[in-house]
C-alpha positions in Angstrom: 86.0 104.8 100.5 88.9 107.0 101.6 90.9 109.0 99.1 93.9 106.7 99.0 92.2 103.3 98.9 93.1 101.3 95.9 90.2 98.8 96.0 87.1 98.9 98.1 84.1 96.7 98.3 80.9 97.1 100.3 78.1 94.8 101.3 79.1 92.0 98.9 76.5 89.1 98.9 76.3 86.2 96.5 74.3 83.0 96.6 74.6 79.8 94.6 71.1 78.3 95.0 70.6 77.9 98.7 74.3 78.3 99.5 75.2 81.8 100.8 78.7 82.1 99.5 79.1 85.8 100.5 77.1 87.5 103.1 77.6 91.3 103.6 81.4 91.4 103.1 83.3 94.7 103.1 86.9 94.9 101.9 89.5 97.8 101.7 92.9 97.5 100.1 95.6 100.2 100.0 98.5 100.6 97.5 101.4 98.4 98.2 99.5 96.3 100.8 99.2 92.5 101.0 95.8 91.4 102.3 95.4 87.7 103.1 91.9 86.1 103.0 92.0 82.8 105.0 89.5 80.1 106.0 88.6 76.5 105.4 87.4 75.1 102.1 83.9 76.4 101.5 84.4 79.5 103.7 83.8 81.8 100.7 87.4 83.1 100.3 87.9 82.1 96.6 84.4 83.4 95.8 85.3 86.7 97.3 88.6 86.8 95.4 86.7 86.2 92.1 84.1 88.9 92.8 86.9 91.4 93.7 88.6 90.6 90.4 85.5 90.9 88.4 85.3 87.2 87.5 82.0 86.8 89.3 79.1 89.3 89.7 77.6 89.7 93.2 73.9 89.6 93.8 74.4 92.7 96.0 77.1 95.2 96.7 79.8 97.1 94.8 83.5 96.9 94.1 85.3 100.2 93.4 88.8 100.5 91.9 90.9 103.7 91.9 92.9 104.0 88.6 96.4 105.7 88.4 94.7 109.0 87.7 92.7 108.8 90.9 89.4 108.1 89.2 87.0 105.6 90.7 85.4 102.9 88.7 82.5 100.6 89.7 84.0 97.3 88.6 80.8 95.5 87.9 79.4 98.4 85.9 82.4 98.3 83.5 82.0 96.8 80.0 83.6 93.4 79.3 86.3 95.0 77.0 87.2 97.6 79.6 87.5 94.9 82.3 89.7 92.8 80.0 91.9 95.8 79.4 92.2 96.4 83.1 93.4 92.8 83.6 96.0 93.3 80.8 97.4 96.4 82.3 96.8 97.4 85.9 95.9 94.0 87.3 97.2 90.4 87.3 95.9 87.1 88.5 98.0 84.1 89.7 96.1 80.9 89.8 96.8 77.8 91.9 97.0 75.6 88.8 99.6 77.3 86.6 98.7 74.9 83.7 95.3 76.6 83.5 96.9 80.0 83.3 99.7 79.3 80.8 99.6 78.2 77.2 101.3 74.8 77.4 102.0 74.7 73.6 103.8 78.1 73.6 107.4 78.6 74.7 108.2 80.0 78.2 109.4 83.2 76.6 106.2 83.4 74.5 104.0 83.1 77.6 105.8 86.0 79.2 106.0 88.0 75.9 102.3 87.6 75.2 101.3 89.9 78.1 103.8 92.5 76.8 102.3 92.3 73.3 98.8 92.6 74.8 99.9 95.9 76.3 101.2 97.2 72.9 104.8 96.0 72.7 105.8 95.1 69.1 109.6 94.9 68.9 110.5 91.2 68.9 114.1 91.7 70.2 112.9 93.9 73.1 110.1 91.5 74.0 112.5 88.5 74.0 115.1 90.4 76.0 112.5 91.4 78.6 111.1 87.8 78.7 114.6 86.5 79.4 115.2 89.1 82.1 112.0 88.0 83.8 112.8 84.3 83.6 116.0 85.1 85.5 114.1 87.2 88.0 111.9 84.2 88.9 114.9 81.9 89.0 114.4 80.1 85.7 117.4 79.7 83.5 117.0 82.2 80.6 118.5 79.5 78.4 115.2 77.8 78.7 113.3 80.6 77.0 112.4 78.5 74.0 111.4 75.4 76.1 107.7 74.4 76.3 106.1 74.7 79.8 104.9 71.1 79.6 108.4 69.9 80.4 108.7 72.2 83.5 108.2 71.0 87.1 105.3 72.3 89.1 107.4 74.9 90.9 108.8 76.1 87.6 105.4 76.4 86.1 104.2 78.6 89.0 107.3 80.8 88.7 106.7 81.1 85.0 103.1 82.1 85.7 104.4 84.8 88.1 106.8 86.1 85.5 104.0 86.2 82.9 101.8 88.1 85.3 104.3 90.6 86.7 106.2 91.5 83.5 103.9 94.5 82.8 104.3 95.8 86.4 100.6 95.6 87.5 99.5 97.7 90.4 97.2 95.0 91.9 97.6 91.2 91.8 95.1 88.6 92.9 96.6 85.3 94.1 94.6 82.2 94.6 96.5 79.6 96.7 99.8 80.3 94.8 101.7 77.6 96.7 98.9 75.0 96.8 99.8 71.5 95.8 103.6 72.0 95.8 106.1 70.2 98.0 107.1 71.9 101.2 110.6 72.8 100.0 109.3 74.1 96.7 106.6 76.1 98.6 109.3 77.8 100.7 111.4 78.8 97.7 108.3 80.1 95.9 107.2 82.1 99.0 110.6 83.8 99.3 110.4 84.7 95.6 106.8 86.1 95.9 107.8 88.1 99.0 110.9 89.6 97.3 109.1 90.5 94.1 106.1 92.1 95.9 108.5 94.2 97.9 110.6 95.2 94.9 107.7 96.2 92.8 105.5 97.7 95.5 102.6 95.6 94.6 99.2 95.5 96.2 98.1 91.9 96.6 94.9 90.1 97.5 96.0 86.6 98.6 93.7 83.7 99.2 95.2 80.8 101.2 94.1 78.1 103.6 97.7 78.1 105.1 98.0 80.4 108.1 101.8 80.3 107.8 101.6 81.7 104.2 99.4 84.5 105.4 101.8 85.4 108.3 104.8 85.4 106.0 103.3 87.5 103.2 100.5 89.7 104.4 100.3 92.8 106.5 96.5 92.4 107.1 94.3 89.4 107.3 90.6 88.6 106.9 89.2 85.4 108.4 86.1 84.0 106.6 83.6 81.4 107.8 80.4 80.5 105.9 80.6 83.6 103.6 81.2 86.1 106.4 84.3 87.9 107.7 84.5 86.9 111.3 87.7 88.6 112.2 90.1 91.1 110.5 93.1 93.2 111.4 96.9 93.2 111.4 98.2 89.7 110.6 100.4 89.3 113.6 97.8 90.7 115.9 95.0 88.5 114.7 97.1 85.3 114.6 98.9 85.9 117.9 95.8 86.9 119.8 92.7 85.7 117.9 89.4 86.9 119.3 86.9 84.9 117.4 86.4 81.2 118.3 86.8 80.2 114.6 90.1 82.0 114.3 91.3 80.4 117.5 90.4 77.0 116.0 92.3 77.7 112.8 95.4 78.9 114.7 95.3 76.0 117.2 95.0 73.5 114.4 98.2 74.8 112.9 100.0 74.7 116.2 99.0 71.1 116.8 99.9 70.0 113.3 
């Protein structure tokens, strides 16, 4: 692991019964970089994301995170409280299903404000003002701060989840199919928003997607997975414009023919 790497994983392997979900996977991520992990359903990409985020423990291998002071932490050797604190402060996680991430019975502003409170904020007026500012940043009318998420559209729910994740300015965000299940026009608007916020905040992002176009738009580097293995990796444009592995060629050609 080099001195400036933010997240590094070596020789990650994980099996579910006879299924080899990860098989000797290595990952490096640098500050401010967006890394896309792509592949078909069952390729292991979401499993890898959850191992990198500490949500699953590998059978073999290690994940190391470099904190703001430059200290290295072995993610899967951390205590559960320390890992939760890391997710409340330095890290964020954007799920495909925003309903699973948000509290549907709590107001939009409350969902954003809860993460601020988890990090120590206590002044109600300041929390509410920051929540309203973030609603506006994700293109939700701040006048809807007291509305319940259950009356929001799918695209609005995803934007609200993004606001609730980024309000504490995490250094690293994990995104699992953030545009999945949305209409094409809604996807395009959401992708533009994600790209803008990632650039403005200088975020490092690990992005899982089955959509090659999403990877090309958002990521500087790409990893292509098949049956738990990384079959190709490199600069996004280079890999997608001139794929070397037959599986990557198949993925790219299927997009071109669609």
